[in-house]
TORDO-744159 format. One record per residue (C-alpha): residue number from 0; residue in three letters; x, y, z. Coordinates in nm, 3 decimals. Layout:
N
+-----+---------+---------+---------+---------+
| num | residuo |      xx |      yy |      zz |
+-----+---------+---------+---------+---------+
| NUM |     Ala |       X |       Y |       Z |
...
+-----+---------+---------+---------+---------+
***
This chain:
244
+-----+---------+---------+---------+---------+
| num | residuo |      xx |      yy |      zz |
+-----+---------+---------+---------+---------+
|   0 |     Met |   2.653 |  -2.319 |  -1.508 |
|   1 |     Asp |   2.315 |  -2.467 |  -1.414 |
|   2 |     Gln |   2.058 |  -2.425 |  -1.693 |
|   3 |     Tyr |   1.823 |  -2.235 |  -1.459 |
|   4 |     Glu |   2.090 |  -2.006 |  -1.317 |
|   5 |     Val |   2.077 |  -1.633 |  -1.404 |
|   6 |     Ala |   2.441 |  -1.532 |  -1.417 |
|   7 |     Thr |   2.397 |  -1.154 |  -1.391 |
|   8 |     Leu |   2.158 |  -1.182 |  -1.097 |
|   9 |     Lys |   2.398 |  -1.418 |  -0.922 |
|  10 |     Lys |   2.687 |  -1.172 |  -0.965 |
|  11 |     Gly |   2.479 |  -0.888 |  -0.825 |
|  12 |     Leu |   2.370 |  -1.093 |  -0.525 |
|  13 |     Leu |   2.729 |  -1.200 |  -0.454 |
|  14 |     Ile |   2.840 |  -0.835 |  -0.457 |
|  15 |     Leu |   2.552 |  -0.735 |  -0.231 |
|  16 |     Asp |   2.631 |  -1.017 |   0.012 |
|  17 |     Ala |   2.998 |  -0.916 |   0.024 |
|  18 |     Leu |   2.911 |  -0.555 |   0.099 |
|  19 |     Gln |   2.663 |  -0.656 |   0.368 |
|  20 |     Gln |   2.916 |  -0.885 |   0.535 |
|  21 |     Gly |   3.232 |  -0.676 |   0.505 |
|  22 |     Glu |   3.382 |  -0.330 |   0.470 |
|  23 |     Pro |   3.298 |  -0.080 |   0.193 |
|  24 |     Met |   3.483 |  -0.150 |  -0.133 |
|  25 |     Arg |   3.590 |   0.046 |  -0.438 |
|  26 |     Leu |   3.480 |  -0.048 |  -0.787 |
|  27 |     Thr |   3.828 |  -0.183 |  -0.871 |
|  28 |     Glu |   3.830 |  -0.399 |  -0.557 |
|  29 |     Ile |   3.494 |  -0.551 |  -0.655 |
|  30 |     Met |   3.620 |  -0.608 |  -1.010 |
|  31 |     His |   3.920 |  -0.805 |  -0.889 |
|  32 |     Arg |   3.736 |  -0.995 |  -0.617 |
|  33 |     Phe |   3.471 |  -1.128 |  -0.855 |
|  34 |     Asn |   3.681 |  -1.136 |  -1.170 |
|  35 |     Leu |   3.454 |  -0.893 |  -1.358 |
|  36 |     Asn |   3.532 |  -0.630 |  -1.620 |
|  37 |     Lys |   3.483 |  -0.262 |  -1.543 |
|  38 |     Ser |   3.170 |  -0.217 |  -1.754 |
|  39 |     Thr |   2.985 |  -0.512 |  -1.596 |
|  40 |     Thr |   3.089 |  -0.408 |  -1.245 |
|  41 |     Phe |   2.970 |  -0.052 |  -1.300 |
|  42 |     Arg |   2.630 |  -0.165 |  -1.434 |
|  43 |     Leu |   2.577 |  -0.403 |  -1.141 |
|  44 |     Leu |   2.674 |  -0.139 |  -0.885 |
|  45 |     Tyr |   2.462 |   0.125 |  -1.058 |
|  46 |     Thr |   2.156 |  -0.104 |  -1.051 |
|  47 |     Leu |   2.206 |  -0.199 |  -0.685 |
|  48 |     Glu |   2.248 |   0.168 |  -0.594 |
|  49 |     Leu |   1.947 |   0.278 |  -0.800 |
|  50 |     Thr |   1.722 |   0.025 |  -0.626 |
|  51 |     Gly |   1.844 |   0.128 |  -0.282 |
|  52 |     Phe |   2.032 |  -0.190 |  -0.186 |
|  53 |     Ile |   2.372 |  -0.017 |  -0.171 |
|  54 |     Gln |   2.496 |   0.340 |  -0.148 |
|  55 |     Lys |   2.806 |   0.519 |  -0.268 |
|  56 |     Glu |   3.022 |   0.730 |  -0.040 |
|  57 |     Gly |   3.308 |   0.899 |  -0.221 |
|  58 |     Leu |   3.480 |   0.623 |  -0.417 |
|  59 |     Thr |   3.351 |   0.333 |  -0.211 |
|  60 |     Tyr |   3.027 |   0.133 |  -0.206 |
|  61 |     Lys |   2.856 |  -0.008 |   0.101 |
|  62 |     Ala |   2.530 |  -0.185 |   0.187 |
|  63 |     Ser |   2.249 |   0.063 |   0.233 |
|  64 |     Glu |   2.067 |   0.109 |   0.562 |
|  65 |     Leu |   1.750 |   0.176 |   0.364 |
|  66 |     Lys |   1.702 |  -0.198 |   0.318 |
|  67 |     Gly |   1.614 |  -0.398 |   0.625 |
|  68 |     His |   1.704 |  -0.123 |   0.869 |
|  69 |     Tyr |   1.497 |  -0.286 |   1.141 |
|  70 |     Ser |   1.538 |  -0.630 |   1.288 |
|  71 |     Ser |   1.362 |  -0.933 |   1.147 |
|  72 |     Ser |   1.235 |  -1.012 |   1.498 |
|  73 |     Ala |   1.058 |  -0.676 |   1.508 |
|  74 |     Asn |   0.910 |  -0.746 |   1.165 |
|  75 |     Thr |   0.777 |  -1.085 |   1.274 |
|  76 |     Arg |   0.632 |  -0.949 |   1.596 |
|  77 |     Leu |   0.477 |  -0.659 |   1.406 |
|  78 |     Asn |   0.298 |  -0.896 |   1.169 |
|  79 |     Trp |   0.143 |  -1.085 |   1.461 |
|  80 |     Leu |   0.066 |  -0.790 |   1.686 |
|  81 |     Val |  -0.110 |  -0.560 |   1.440 |
|  82 |     Val |  -0.388 |  -0.797 |   1.331 |
|  83 |     Pro |  -0.625 |  -0.729 |   1.627 |
|  84 |     Ser |  -0.549 |  -0.356 |   1.610 |
|  85 |     Leu |  -0.623 |  -0.345 |   1.236 |
|  86 |     His |  -0.958 |  -0.517 |   1.281 |
|  87 |     Gln |  -1.050 |  -0.279 |   1.561 |
|  88 |     Leu |  -0.939 |   0.023 |   1.357 |
|  89 |     Ala |  -1.130 |  -0.086 |   1.045 |
|  90 |     Asn |  -1.445 |  -0.143 |   1.251 |
|  91 |     Glu |  -1.417 |   0.184 |   1.442 |
|  92 |     Leu |  -1.349 |   0.405 |   1.141 |
|  93 |     Gly |  -1.539 |   0.204 |   0.883 |
|  94 |     Glu |  -1.254 |   0.211 |   0.630 |
|  95 |     Thr |  -0.980 |  -0.022 |   0.504 |
|  96 |     Ala |  -0.687 |  -0.043 |   0.747 |
|  97 |     Tyr |  -0.338 |  -0.160 |   0.658 |
|  98 |     Ile |   0.030 |  -0.168 |   0.747 |
|  99 |     Gly |   0.315 |  -0.069 |   0.513 |
| 100 |     Val |   0.692 |  -0.108 |   0.541 |
| 101 |     Leu |   0.976 |   0.057 |   0.351 |
| 102 |     Asp |   1.113 |  -0.159 |   0.070 |
| 103 |     Gly |   1.391 |   0.027 |  -0.105 |
| 104 |     Met |   1.241 |   0.328 |  -0.281 |
| 105 |     Lys |   0.890 |   0.194 |  -0.232 |
| 106 |     Val |   0.652 |   0.111 |   0.051 |
| 107 |     Met |   0.499 |  -0.236 |   0.052 |
| 108 |     Thr |   0.169 |  -0.338 |   0.211 |
| 109 |     Val |   0.216 |  -0.627 |   0.456 |
| 110 |     Gln |  -0.121 |  -0.641 |   0.634 |
| 111 |     Val |  -0.474 |  -0.544 |   0.524 |
| 112 |     Val |  -0.821 |  -0.546 |   0.679 |
| 113 |     Glu |  -1.083 |  -0.425 |   0.434 |
| 114 |     Ser |  -1.392 |  -0.225 |   0.527 |
| 115 |     Asn |  -1.742 |  -0.360 |   0.476 |
| 116 |     His |  -1.844 |  -0.086 |   0.234 |
| 117 |     Ala |  -1.914 |  -0.186 |  -0.125 |
| 118 |     Ile |  -1.717 |   0.119 |  -0.240 |
| 119 |     Arg |  -1.382 |   0.100 |  -0.063 |
| 120 |     Ser |  -1.008 |   0.108 |  -0.108 |
| 121 |     His |  -0.882 |  -0.218 |  -0.258 |
| 122 |     Thr |  -0.531 |  -0.278 |  -0.125 |
| 123 |     His |  -0.365 |  -0.619 |  -0.120 |
| 124 |     Val |  -0.070 |  -0.766 |   0.070 |
| 125 |     Gly |   0.237 |  -0.728 |  -0.151 |
| 126 |     Asp |   0.116 |  -0.412 |  -0.326 |
| 127 |     Ser |   0.385 |  -0.146 |  -0.346 |
| 128 |     Ala |   0.423 |   0.212 |  -0.463 |
| 129 |     Tyr |   0.693 |   0.479 |  -0.459 |
| 130 |     Ala |   0.724 |   0.618 |  -0.108 |
| 131 |     His |   0.629 |   0.977 |  -0.193 |
| 132 |     Leu |   0.289 |   0.875 |  -0.334 |
| 133 |     Ser |   0.105 |   0.749 |  -0.026 |
| 134 |     Ala |   0.034 |   0.868 |   0.327 |
| 135 |     Phe |   0.209 |   0.570 |   0.483 |
| 136 |     Gly |   0.506 |   0.621 |   0.253 |
| 137 |     Lys |   0.534 |   0.988 |   0.342 |
| 138 |     Val |   0.497 |   0.930 |   0.715 |
| 139 |     Ile |   0.784 |   0.678 |   0.705 |
| 140 |     Leu |   1.002 |   0.916 |   0.502 |
| 141 |     Ala |   0.927 |   1.198 |   0.745 |
| 142 |     His |   1.060 |   0.998 |   1.040 |
| 143 |     Leu |   1.379 |   0.863 |   0.882 |
| 144 |     Ser |   1.713 |   1.001 |   0.995 |
| 145 |     Asp |   1.843 |   1.300 |   0.799 |
| 146 |     Glu |   2.103 |   1.079 |   0.631 |
| 147 |     Gln |   1.849 |   0.815 |   0.528 |
| 148 |     Leu |   1.604 |   1.075 |   0.396 |
| 149 |     Lys |   1.876 |   1.248 |   0.196 |
| 150 |     Glu |   1.968 |   0.916 |   0.036 |
| 151 |     Met |   1.604 |   0.839 |  -0.041 |
| 152 |     Leu |   1.542 |   1.175 |  -0.206 |
| 153 |     Ile |   1.851 |   1.131 |  -0.425 |
| 154 |     His |   1.726 |   0.801 |  -0.566 |
| 155 |     Leu |   1.350 |   0.840 |  -0.540 |
| 156 |     Thr |   1.172 |   0.832 |  -0.875 |
| 157 |     Gln |   0.946 |   1.135 |  -0.878 |
| 158 |     Tyr |   0.658 |   0.958 |  -1.045 |
| 159 |     Lys |   0.345 |   1.173 |  -1.068 |
| 160 |     Ala |   0.036 |   0.953 |  -1.031 |
| 161 |     Thr |  -0.215 |   1.239 |  -1.022 |
| 162 |     Lys |  -0.202 |   1.618 |  -1.046 |
| 163 |     His |  -0.183 |   1.626 |  -0.665 |
| 164 |     Thr |   0.135 |   1.414 |  -0.639 |
| 165 |     Phe |   0.452 |   1.583 |  -0.513 |
| 166 |     Asp |   0.715 |   1.586 |  -0.789 |
| 167 |     Asp |   0.953 |   1.846 |  -0.647 |
| 168 |     Asn |   1.204 |   1.736 |  -0.382 |
| 169 |     His |   1.218 |   2.075 |  -0.213 |
| 170 |     Leu |   0.840 |   2.096 |  -0.170 |
| 171 |     Leu |   0.827 |   1.731 |  -0.065 |
| 172 |     Lys |   1.094 |   1.787 |   0.201 |
| 173 |     Glu |   0.902 |   2.085 |   0.342 |
| 174 |     His |   0.588 |   1.873 |   0.345 |
| 175 |     Leu |   0.773 |   1.595 |   0.531 |
| 176 |     Asn |   0.885 |   1.845 |   0.796 |
| 177 |     Val |   0.520 |   1.929 |   0.865 |
| 178 |     Ile |   0.433 |   1.558 |   0.881 |
| 179 |     Arg |   0.710 |   1.494 |   1.132 |
| 180 |     Gln |   0.585 |   1.778 |   1.354 |
| 181 |     Gln |   0.220 |   1.673 |   1.348 |
| 182 |     Gly |   0.288 |   1.299 |   1.370 |
| 183 |     Tyr |   0.067 |   1.187 |   1.083 |
| 184 |     Ala |   0.042 |   1.212 |   0.704 |
| 185 |     Ile |  -0.243 |   1.251 |   0.458 |
| 186 |     Asp |  -0.261 |   1.130 |   0.099 |
| 187 |     Asp |  -0.509 |   1.379 |  -0.047 |
| 188 |     Glu |  -0.584 |   1.209 |  -0.380 |
| 189 |     Glu |  -0.208 |   1.193 |  -0.455 |
| 190 |     Thr |  -0.208 |   0.822 |  -0.540 |
| 191 |     Glu |  -0.548 |   0.802 |  -0.702 |
| 192 |     Val |  -0.813 |   1.063 |  -0.774 |
| 193 |     Gly |  -1.110 |   1.012 |  -0.542 |
| 194 |     Leu |  -0.907 |   0.826 |  -0.277 |
| 195 |     Arg |  -0.779 |   0.967 |   0.052 |
| 196 |     Cys |  -0.556 |   0.808 |   0.314 |
| 197 |     Val |  -0.432 |   0.897 |   0.664 |
| 198 |     Ala |  -0.128 |   0.731 |   0.823 |
| 199 |     Ala |   0.078 |   0.732 |   1.145 |
| 200 |     Pro |   0.427 |   0.590 |   1.210 |
| 201 |     Ile |   0.518 |   0.276 |   1.403 |
| 202 |     Phe |   0.849 |   0.276 |   1.591 |
| 203 |     Tyr |   1.086 |   0.011 |   1.721 |
| 204 |     Asn |   1.376 |   0.114 |   1.946 |
| 205 |     Gly |   1.322 |   0.476 |   1.849 |
| 206 |     Lys |   1.333 |   0.413 |   1.473 |
| 207 |     Val |   1.041 |   0.416 |   1.233 |
| 208 |     Ile |   0.986 |   0.065 |   1.093 |
| 209 |     Ala |   0.637 |   0.082 |   0.945 |
| 210 |     Ala |   0.319 |   0.285 |   0.914 |
| 211 |     Leu |  -0.042 |   0.226 |   1.010 |
| 212 |     Ala |  -0.299 |   0.370 |   0.770 |
| 213 |     Ile |  -0.661 |   0.381 |   0.668 |
| 214 |     Ser |  -0.795 |   0.476 |   0.326 |
| 215 |     Gly |  -1.129 |   0.526 |   0.159 |
| 216 |     Pro |  -1.325 |   0.735 |  -0.090 |
| 217 |     Ala |  -1.256 |   1.109 |  -0.058 |
| 218 |     Ala |  -1.630 |   1.177 |  -0.027 |
| 219 |     Arg |  -1.647 |   0.961 |   0.286 |
| 220 |     Leu |  -1.298 |   1.008 |   0.434 |
| 221 |     Asn |  -1.318 |   1.385 |   0.387 |
| 222 |     Arg |  -1.108 |   1.667 |   0.529 |
| 223 |     Lys |  -1.355 |   1.729 |   0.811 |
| 224 |     Arg |  -1.252 |   1.391 |   0.956 |
| 225 |     Asn |  -0.876 |   1.461 |   0.948 |
| 226 |     Arg |  -0.840 |   1.562 |   1.312 |
| 227 |     Ala |  -1.051 |   1.283 |   1.459 |
| 228 |     Val |  -0.910 |   1.012 |   1.233 |
| 229 |     Ser |  -0.547 |   1.117 |   1.283 |
| 230 |     Lys |  -0.593 |   1.117 |   1.662 |
| 231 |     Ile |  -0.725 |   0.760 |   1.658 |
| 232 |     Leu |  -0.445 |   0.645 |   1.424 |
| 233 |     Lys |  -0.173 |   0.804 |   1.639 |
| 234 |     Glu |  -0.312 |   0.639 |   1.952 |
| 235 |     Cys |  -0.329 |   0.300 |   1.776 |
| 236 |     Ser |   0.023 |   0.326 |   1.629 |
| 237 |     Ala |   0.164 |   0.432 |   1.965 |
| 238 |     Gln |   0.003 |   0.130 |   2.128 |
| 239 |     Ile |   0.154 |  -0.102 |   1.866 |
| 240 |     Ser |   0.497 |   0.062 |   1.904 |
| 241 |     Ser |   0.487 |   0.012 |   2.282 |
| 242 |     Gln |   0.423 |  -0.360 |   2.236 |
| 243 |     Leu |   0.718 |  -0.429 |   2.003 |
+-----+---------+---------+---------+---------+
***
């Protein structure tokens, strides 16, 4: 073995690749295929399932649709297309604008345009948080298929960042139903006290692939602005979706 090689990681990646390329397999089939003992196989499968890369159905394991469920071409086009829209949105609303995509159980920021205010939301490309914490995480969850959402809620770590964070799956699911109906989500100091965020979904071929959001201090991005801000966000996200 190469001195820099991480054996356990390599085994996990080989299993993941096999499940992505082929049919679902049972634990015993994976054991025999990769010459692993039962304990090691179980731990690898458990970790891959916990992080959302694979899912278990009955006695078999298969690659999860929660990872990379939209095409890479859409992702590339999204990254290029949203930049002008983000700048326009940040200028019009005077707050930080950004794009987030689902990454397993979390949502990761892939584009950011910061506001000019000295006191503002500081979000960076590559930042990630559990999907239930943020507006753009919740708006993506709300527009997943029933099967995908069920799988997410099973594995989602109900981390409570503030006293406002949802930590009950039943209440969260009801909240997501409202978000789906209204077409936008609000993070009302659920990620950080004093910070509010509003987000709208971005679609590709009828499936949600990302979210467009703005965030800022609760005193400035207050509840009175919800209707006006959400309308602008929904119009902007619909325009981006139509261009993909």
